[in-house]
ZAVEXMAR-439258 format. One record per atom (N, C-alpha, C): x, y, z. Coordinates in steps of 0.2 Angstrom, whole numbers, padded with zeros to 4 digits, always signed. Atoms other than C-alpha are relative to their C-alpha. Layout:
# ZAVEXMAR-439258
XYZ
...
# end
This chain:
# ZAVEXMAR-439258
-0002+0007+0001
+0443+0588+0416
-0005-0005+0004
+0006+0003+0000
+0428+0577+0414
-0001-0005+0004
+0000+0005-0003
+0423+0565+0426
-0004-0006-0003
+0004+0004+0006
+0417+0548+0417
-0005-0003+0005
+0006+0001-0004
+0399+0541+0423
+0000-0007+0004
-0001+0007-0004
+0404+0523+0430
+0003+0001+0006
-0006-0002-0007
+0410+0522+0447
+0000-0008+0002
+0000+0007-0003
+0416+0504+0453
+0000+0000+0007
+0000+0002-0006
+0411+0500+0472
+0002-0006+0002
+0000+0006-0001
+0414+0485+0482
-0007-0004+0000
+0008+0005+0003
+0395+0479+0477
+0001-0002-0007
+0000+0001+0007
+0396+0483+0460
+0002+0006-0004
-0002-0007+0003
+0398+0497+0446
-0008+0003-0001
+0006-0005-0001
+0384+0511+0447
+0002+0007-0003
-0001-0008+0003
+0383+0528+0438
+0002+0003+0007
-0001-0005-0005
+0390+0542+0449
-0002+0002+0005
+0003-0003-0006
+0378+0551+0456
-0005-0006+0002
+0004+0006-0005
+0369+0533+0463
+0005-0002+0005
-0005+0002-0004
+0385+0531+0473
-0001+0005+0007
+0000-0002-0007
+0382+0536+0493
+0003-0004+0005
-0002+0003-0005
+0390+0532+0508
-0004+0003+0006
+0002-0005-0007
+0383+0536+0527
+0002+0005+0003
-0005-0005-0004
+0390+0550+0537
+0004-0004+0003
-0004+0003-0005
+0396+0538+0549
+0004-0005-0005
-0004+0005+0004
+0410+0530+0536
+0008+0003+0003
-0007-0001-0003
+0428+0528+0543
+0004+0004-0004
-0004-0004+0005
+0435+0536+0529
-0001+0008+0001
+0002-0007-0002
+0426+0552+0533
+0002+0003+0006
-0002-0002-0009
+0426+0552+0551
+0007+0000+0000
-0007+0001-0004
+0444+0546+0554
+0005-0001-0005
-0006+0002+0003
+0454+0545+0539
+0002-0007-0002
-0002+0007-0001
+0455+0526+0541
-0001-0004-0006
+0001+0003+0009
+0458+0521+0523
+0007+0002-0004
-0005+0001+0004
+0470+0519+0510
-0002+0002-0009
+0002-0001+0006
+0471+0525+0492
+0005-0001-0006
-0005+0000+0005
+0479+0524+0475
-0003+0005-0007
-0001-0003+0006
+0482+0536+0459
+0001-0004-0006
-0003+0004+0005
+0484+0527+0443
-0001+0004-0007
+0001-0003+0008
+0488+0535+0426
-0003-0005-0006
+0004+0003+0005
+0479+0532+0410
+0004+0003-0006
-0003-0002+0004
+0488+0536+0395
-0004-0002-0007
+0001+0003+0007
+0480+0535+0377
-0006-0006+0002
+0006+0005-0002
+0464+0524+0386
+0004-0006+0002
-0003+0005-0003
+0477+0512+0393
+0004+0001+0008
-0003-0001-0007
+0483+0510+0411
+0007+0000+0000
-0008+0000+0000
+0502+0513+0415
+0001-0002+0008
-0002+0003-0007
+0509+0503+0430
-0006-0001+0004
+0006+0002-0004
+0492+0496+0437
+0004-0006+0005
-0003+0007-0004
+0501+0481+0444
+0004+0004+0005
-0005-0004-0003
+0513+0492+0452
-0003+0003+0007
+0004-0001-0006
+0499+0501+0461
-0003-0004+0004
+0005+0006-0002
+0488+0488+0464
+0005-0003+0007
-0003+0001-0004
+0502+0481+0473
+0001+0004+0007
-0001-0005-0006
+0507+0496+0484
-0007+0002+0003
+0007-0002-0005
+0487+0498+0489
+0001-0006+0005
-0001+0006-0005
+0489+0480+0497
+0004+0000+0004
-0006-0002-0005
+0505+0484+0504
-0002+0006+0008
+0003-0004-0005
+0496+0499+0513
-0004-0001+0004
+0004+0005-0005
+0482+0491+0519
+0002-0004+0004
-0002+0003-0006
+0491+0478+0526
+0003+0003+0007
-0004-0003-0007
+0501+0490+0536
-0004+0003+0004
+0004-0001-0003
+0485+0496+0543
-0006-0004+0002
+0005+0006-0002
+0476+0480+0546
-0006+0001-0004
+0006+0000+0004
+0463+0482+0532
-0001-0004-0006
+0000+0004+0004
+0456+0470+0522
-0004+0004-0008
+0006-0002+0006
+0451+0475+0503
-0003-0006-0003
+0005+0005+0001
+0437+0466+0497
+0000-0004-0007
+0000+0005+0005
+0443+0460+0482
+0008-0003+0000
-0005+0002+0002
+0458+0449+0477
+0003+0003-0003
-0005-0003+0005
+0472+0456+0467
-0002-0001-0006
+0002+0000+0008
+0468+0450+0450
-0006+0001-0001
+0008-0004+0002
+0449+0452+0452
-0001+0006+0001
+0000-0009+0001
+0452+0471+0457
+0001+0002-0007
-0004-0002+0007
+0464+0473+0442
-0005-0002-0008
+0007+0001+0005
+0448+0464+0430
-0004+0005+0001
+0005-0004-0001
+0436+0476+0437
+0004+0006-0001
-0004-0005+0003
+0448+0490+0434
-0001+0001-0007
+0000+0001+0007
+0448+0486+0417
-0005+0000-0003
+0007-0001+0001
+0430+0484+0416
-0002+0006+0000
+0001-0009-0001
+0428+0502+0423
+0003+0003-0006
-0003-0005+0005
+0439+0508+0410
-0004+0000-0008
+0003+0001+0007
+0430+0499+0395
-0008+0003+0001
+0006-0003-0002
+0412+0504+0403
+0001+0007-0002
+0000-0007+0000
+0418+0522+0403
+0003+0003-0007
-0002-0002+0007
+0424+0521+0385
+0006+0005+0000
-0007-0005-0001
+0442+0529+0391
+0005+0000-0007
-0003+0000+0005
+0451+0534+0375
+0006+0005+0002
-0004-0005+0000
+0461+0548+0381
+0005+0000+0008
-0004+0000-0007
+0474+0554+0396
-0005+0000+0005
+0005+0002-0005
+0464+0550+0412
+0005-0002+0006
-0002+0005-0007
+0468+0544+0430
-0006-0003+0004
+0006+0002-0005
+0458+0533+0441
+0003+0000+0007
-0001-0002-0006
+0456+0537+0458
-0004-0006+0004
-0001+0006-0002
+0456+0522+0469
-0001+0000+0010
+0000+0000-0007
+0450+0520+0488
-0003-0003+0006
+0002+0005-0004
+0447+0508+0502
-0001+0002+0007
+0001-0002-0007
+0441+0512+0520
-0003-0006+0003
+0003+0005-0003
+0437+0502+0534
-0007-0001+0000
+0007+0001+0001
+0418+0504+0531
-0004+0005+0004
+0006-0006-0002
+0402+0513+0537
-0002-0005+0006
+0005+0004-0008
+0397+0509+0557
+0002+0006+0005
+0002-0004-0006
+0392+0518+0572
+0007+0005+0001
-0007-0003-0001
+0408+0531+0576
+0003-0003+0007
-0004+0002-0007
+0421+0524+0588
+0006+0000-0003
-0007-0001+0001
+0439+0525+0588
+0003-0007-0003
-0002+0009+0000
+0442+0505+0590
-0003-0002-0006
+0002+0003+0006
+0441+0495+0574
-0008-0003+0002
+0005+0004-0002
+0424+0488+0572
+0000-0007+0000
-0001+0007-0002
+0421+0469+0576
-0001-0005-0008
+0002+0002+0006
+0414+0466+0558
+0003+0002-0006
-0006+0001+0004
+0425+0464+0542
-0005+0005-0005
+0006-0003+0007
+0415+0477+0528
+0003+0006-0002
-0003-0006+0002
+0427+0488+0519
-0004+0002-0005
+0003-0003+0006
+0420+0500+0508
+0008+0001-0005
-0005-0001+0006
+0430+0504+0490
-0005+0003-0005
+0004-0005+0007
+0425+0516+0476
+0006+0001-0003
-0005+0000+0004
+0435+0518+0461
-0003+0004-0007
+0002-0004+0006
+0432+0532+0448
+0005+0003-0003
-0003-0002+0004
+0438+0538+0433
+0000+0009-0002
+0001-0007+0002
+0443+0557+0427
+0006+0002-0005
-0006-0003+0005
+0451+0565+0412
+0006+0004+0003
-0006-0004-0003
+0468+0572+0415
+0005+0001-0005
-0005+0000+0005
+0479+0579+0401
+0007+0000+0004
-0007+0001-0001
+0498+0577+0403
+0002+0008+0002
-0001-0006-0002
+0507+0591+0411
+0006+0003-0005
-0007+0000+0004
+0518+0595+0395
+0003+0006+0000
-0005-0008+0000
+0523+0614+0398
+0003-0001+0006
-0004+0001-0005
+0528+0610+0415
+0007-0004+0000
-0005+0004+0002
+0537+0595+0408
+0007+0004-0003
-0004-0002+0005
+0546+0604+0395
+0004+0006+0003
-0002-0004-0003
+0549+0620+0405
+0002+0002+0007
-0001+0000-0009
+0551+0617+0424
-0004+0002+0003
+0004-0003-0004
+0543+0622+0438
+0004+0003+0007
-0003-0002-0006
+0546+0632+0454
-0002-0004+0007
+0003+0004-0005
+0546+0624+0471
+0001+0005+0006
-0002-0003-0007
+0545+0631+0490
+0003-0006+0005
-0001+0006-0004
+0552+0623+0505
-0004+0000+0007
+0005-0001-0006
+0541+0620+0521
+0002-0006+0004
-0002+0006-0005
+0545+0610+0537
-0005-0006+0000
+0005+0005+0001
+0538+0592+0536
-0001-0002+0008
+0003+0001-0006
+0527+0591+0551
-0004-0009+0000
+0006+0006+0002
+0518+0574+0546
+0002-0006+0004
+0000+0005-0006
+0517+0558+0556
+0007-0004-0003
-0005+0002+0004
+0530+0546+0554
-0001-0009-0005
+0004+0007+0004
+0521+0531+0544
-0002+0004-0007
+0001-0004+0007
+0523+0542+0526
+0000-0005-0004
+0001+0004+0005
+0526+0526+0518
-0007-0004-0003
+0008+0002+0001
+0507+0522+0520
-0003+0005-0004
+0004-0004+0003
+0497+0529+0507
-0006+0001+0003
+0007+0000-0005
+0482+0533+0520
-0002+0007-0005
+0003-0006+0001
+0470+0546+0518
+0000+0007+0005
-0001-0006-0006
+0477+0557+0532
+0004+0004-0005
-0004-0003+0004
+0484+0570+0519
-0001+0008+0003
+0002-0007-0001
+0480+0587+0529
+0007+0004+0001
-0006-0003+0002
+0499+0592+0529
+0002+0000-0006
-0002-0001+0007
+0501+0589+0512
-0005+0004-0003
+0006-0006+0002
+0485+0599+0508
+0002+0006+0002
-0001-0006-0002
+0491+0613+0518
+0008+0004-0004
-0007-0002+0004
+0509+0613+0510
-0001+0002-0007
+0002-0001+0008
+0502+0612+0492
-0003+0007+0001
+0004-0007+0000
+0490+0627+0496
+0005+0004+0000
-0004-0005-0001
+0505+0637+0502
+0004+0001-0006
-0003+0000+0005
+0515+0633+0487
-0005+0003-0008
+0004-0003+0004
+0500+0638+0476
-0002+0008+0001
+0000-0007-0001
+0498+0654+0486
+0006+0005-0003
-0005-0004-0002
+0515+0659+0484
+0004-0001-0009
+0000+0000+0008
+0514+0655+0463
+0005-0006-0002
-0004+0008+0002
+0524+0636+0464
-0004-0005-0002
+0003+0005+0001
+0521+0621+0459
+0000-0005+0006
-0002+0006-0005
+0527+0609+0473
+0001+0004+0006
-0003-0001-0006
+0530+0612+0491
+0005-0006+0002
-0006+0004-0001
+0547+0602+0496
+0000-0001+0008
+0000+0002-0008
+0546+0594+0515
+0007+0000+0001
-0007+0000-0002
+0562+0596+0524
-0002-0002+0009
+0001+0002-0006
+0565+0587+0541
+0008+0001+0004
-0007+0000-0003
+0580+0590+0553
+0006+0003-0005
-0006-0004+0004
+0589+0600+0537
+0000-0004-0005
-0001+0003+0007
+0586+0586+0525
-0006-0001-0004
+0005+0000+0004
+0575+0584+0511
-0004-0008+0000
+0004+0006+0002
+0561+0570+0512
-0004-0001-0007
+0003+0003+0007
+0548+0571+0497
-0004+0008+0000
+0003-0008+0002
+0537+0586+0490
-0008-0003+0003
+0008+0002-0005
+0517+0586+0497
-0003-0004-0005
+0003+0005+0004
+0513+0575+0482
+0004-0003-0005
-0006+0003+0004
+0529+0570+0474
+0005-0003+0004
-0008+0003-0003
+0547+0562+0476
+0003+0005-0003
-0004-0005+0000
+0561+0574+0476
+0006-0004-0002
-0006+0000+0000
+0578+0573+0467
+0004+0004-0002
-0006-0005+0002
+0595+0581+0465
+0005-0004-0004
-0006+0005+0005
+0608+0577+0452
+0004+0006+0001
-0007-0003-0001
+0626+0581+0456
+0004-0002-0003
-0006+0003+0003
+0640+0577+0446
-0002-0006-0005
+0003+0005+0003
+0630+0565+0434
-0003-0006+0005
+0002+0005-0006
+0624+0556+0450
-0008+0003+0003
+0005-0003-0003
+0605+0557+0456
-0001-0002+0006
+0001+0002-0007
+0601+0557+0474
-0008+0002+0000
+0007-0001-0002
+0584+0556+0483
+0000-0006+0006
+0001+0002-0007
+0579+0551+0501
-0001-0007-0001
+0003+0008-0001
+0578+0532+0505
-0006-0002+0001
+0007+0003+0000
+0563+0522+0504
-0001-0003+0008
+0000+0001-0007
+0562+0523+0523
-0008+0000+0001
+0006-0003-0001
+0545+0527+0532
-0002+0006-0001
+0001-0006-0001
+0547+0544+0532
-0002+0004-0007
+0003-0002+0006
+0542+0544+0513
-0004-0005-0003
+0003+0004+0005
+0530+0538+0500
+0005-0003-0005
-0004+0001+0006
+0539+0527+0487
-0005-0001-0004
+0006-0001+0005
+0531+0533+0474
+0001-0005-0008
+0001+0005+0006
+0527+0520+0459
+0005+0005-0007
-0004-0001+0005
+0537+0532+0447
+0006+0002+0003
-0006-0002-0003
+0551+0535+0459
+0003-0007-0002
-0001+0006+0001
+0552+0516+0457
+0003-0002-0008
-0002+0000+0006
+0553+0518+0439
+0006+0003-0002
-0005-0006+0001
+0565+0532+0439
+0008-0003+0000
-0006+0004-0002
+0578+0520+0449
+0002-0004-0007
-0001+0006+0005
+0576+0506+0435
+0001+0002-0006
-0003-0005+0006
+0578+0521+0422
+0008+0000+0000
-0005-0001+0000
+0593+0525+0429
+0006-0005-0001
-0004+0005+0001
+0601+0508+0431
+0000-0002-0009
-0004+0001+0006
+0598+0505+0413
+0003+0004-0005
-0004-0006+0003
+0605+0522+0407
+0006+0000+0003
-0006-0001-0003
+0620+0519+0419
+0002+0005+0003
-0001-0006-0003
+0617+0533+0429
-0001+0000+0008
-0001+0001-0009
+0621+0532+0448
-0005+0003+0004
+0005-0002-0005
+0606+0532+0459
+0001-0002+0008
-0003+0001-0006
+0611+0535+0476
-0006+0002+0006
+0004+0000-0005
+0597+0532+0490
+0003+0004+0006
-0004-0002-0007
+0604+0545+0503
-0003+0007-0001
+0003-0005+0000
+0595+0560+0509
+0004+0007-0001
-0005-0006-0001
+0602+0578+0505
-0003+0005+0002
+0003-0006-0003
+0601+0594+0513
-0003+0006-0003
+0003-0006+0002
+0592+0610+0511
+0007+0006-0003
-0006-0003+0003
+0610+0617+0508
+0003-0002-0006
-0001+0004+0007
+0614+0605+0494
-0004+0003-0007
+0004-0002+0008
+0600+0613+0482
+0005+0005-0003
-0005-0005+0004
+0612+0628+0480
+0006-0003-0006
-0005+0005+0003
+0625+0614+0472
-0002-0003-0005
+0003+0006+0005
+0613+0605+0462
+0002+0002-0006
-0002+0000+0008
+0618+0602+0443
-0008+0001-0002
+0006+0000+0001
+0599+0599+0442
-0004-0003+0005
+0006+0003-0004
+0582+0594+0452
-0005+0000-0004
+0006+0000+0002
+0567+0585+0447
-0004-0003+0004
+0005+0003-0005
+0551+0578+0455
-0003-0004-0005
+0003+0005+0004
+0541+0563+0449
-0007-0001+0005
+0008+0002-0002
+0523+0558+0453
-0004-0004-0006
+0006+0005+0007
+0509+0546+0444
-0001+0007-0005
+0003-0003+0003
+0501+0562+0439
+0002+0005-0005
-0005-0006+0004
+0515+0574+0434
+0006-0004-0003
-0005+0003+0005
+0527+0561+0427
+0007+0002+0002
-0006-0003-0003
+0545+0568+0429
+0000+0007-0003
+0000-0006+0002
+0545+0586+0428
+0006+0004+0004
-0007-0002-0003
+0562+0598+0430
-0004+0004+0006
+0002-0006-0005
+0562+0610+0446
+0006+0005-0001
-0003-0004+0004
+0570+0625+0439
+0004+0007+0006
-0001-0005-0004
+0570+0636+0454
-0004-0003+0009
+0002+0002-0007
+0568+0632+0474
-0001+0007+0005
-0001-0007-0006
+0564+0648+0486
+0002+0004-0006
-0004-0006+0004
+0575+0662+0477
+0003-0003-0005
-0006+0004+0003
+0588+0647+0472
-0002-0001-0007
+0001+0004+0009
+0587+0645+0451
+0005-0006+0000
-0003+0008+0002
+0593+0627+0448
+0005+0000-0007
-0003+0000+0006
+0608+0627+0434
-0003+0005-0004
+0002-0007+0004
+0602+0645+0427
-0007-0001+0000
+0007+0000+0001
+0583+0640+0428
-0002-0003-0005
+0001+0004+0007
+0585+0627+0414
+0000-0007+0002
+0000+0006-0001
+0580+0609+0414
+0007-0003-0002
-0007+0003-0001
+0596+0598+0414
+0000-0007-0005
-0001+0006+0003
+0603+0584+0404
-0003-0008+0001
+0002+0006-0004
+0600+0570+0416
-0008-0001+0000
+0009+0001-0002
+0581+0574+0419
-0003-0001-0008
+0005+0003+0006
+0577+0575+0400
+0002-0008-0003
-0001+0007+0001
+0586+0557+0398
-0005-0004+0004
+0006+0004-0002
+0574+0552+0410
-0007+0001-0001
+0008-0003+0002
+0559+0560+0404
-0002-0004-0005
+0002+0003+0005
+0562+0552+0388
+0000-0008+0001
+0001+0006-0001
+0565+0535+0395
-0007-0001+0002
+0008+0002-0003
+0547+0537+0405
-0004+0001-0008
+0005+0000+0006
+0539+0542+0388
+0001-0006-0003
-0001+0007+0004
+0547+0527+0378
-0005-0006+0005
+0003+0005-0004
+0540+0515+0393
-0007+0001+0001
+0008-0001-0001
+0523+0523+0394
-0002+0000-0009
+0002+0001+0008
+0521+0521+0374
-0002+0008-0002
+0003-0008+0003
+0521+0541+0372
+0003+0003-0004
-0003-0003+0004
+0527+0552+0359
+0006+0003+0003
-0007-0004-0002
+0546+0557+0364
-0001+0007-0001
-0002-0008+0002
+0546+0578+0367
+0007+0003-0003
-0006-0002+0000
+0564+0578+0369
+0004-0006-0004
-0005+0004+0005
+0573+0570+0353
+0006+0000+0001
-0006+0000-0002
+0589+0574+0358
+0002-0004+0006
-0003+0005-0007
+0589+0564+0374
+0000-0008-0002
+0000+0007+0002
+0595+0547+0370
-0003-0005+0006
+0001+0006-0005
+0588+0532+0380
+0006-0006-0002
-0005+0005+0001
+0603+0522+0373
+0007-0001+0003
# end
């Protein structure tokens, strides 16, 4: 996954090796910042406006000023893509922090945020999308403001590492017996032709792909129910799937030792995958799944 040479910062465009921030940087010291990851397919951004809108919502929630206006930032990200001559599948990582100041917990008096964005090649997860993945369950010990896409991801990192060590793709968080979301994804359960997922409260990050799935369900006349389901409901699921910017829509075929629908991706998931690929301008892998 090759890193592209040019980086956007709050000041200008630089080569990757030229970008440096002081040790007393509030993102590094306190996790005092927010971020976004945007998908690029065939050299074109997908859902860029939606990601930028969420970046500004997250920044507002922690009283952080983004150093560019929205449209200016979008133009600069387009320029970054062109400078790096991106033609393949990739991601852009964008981070904004409260800046570089002598270490003190309270906000600095001066408004001088740091921003950087870089592009890295990232192929699609085609095998996982086709065959489905395993997941584990882990207790949700995170803070109460998960709707903010902040830099404070230690609990997510530990959960993802546990999943990797146990040979799984994702760790699914639960709180008081109810599924919230994955360590880096939103989680969905299908039963009786209806899609269930945790409501977009402060307990989860309202994923951009999650929002698109809701739209796809409306278009496909699939009931989309924002209602938390329990760990016990997993055994009765007809299908499960996860969504994220980097993974798109991936079937979950096993949670812990419980096989979902005999360990095979389901029809509703396939329809939503096809709708996503059509929206993103991608070659449809599941030709039998109709979006009509």
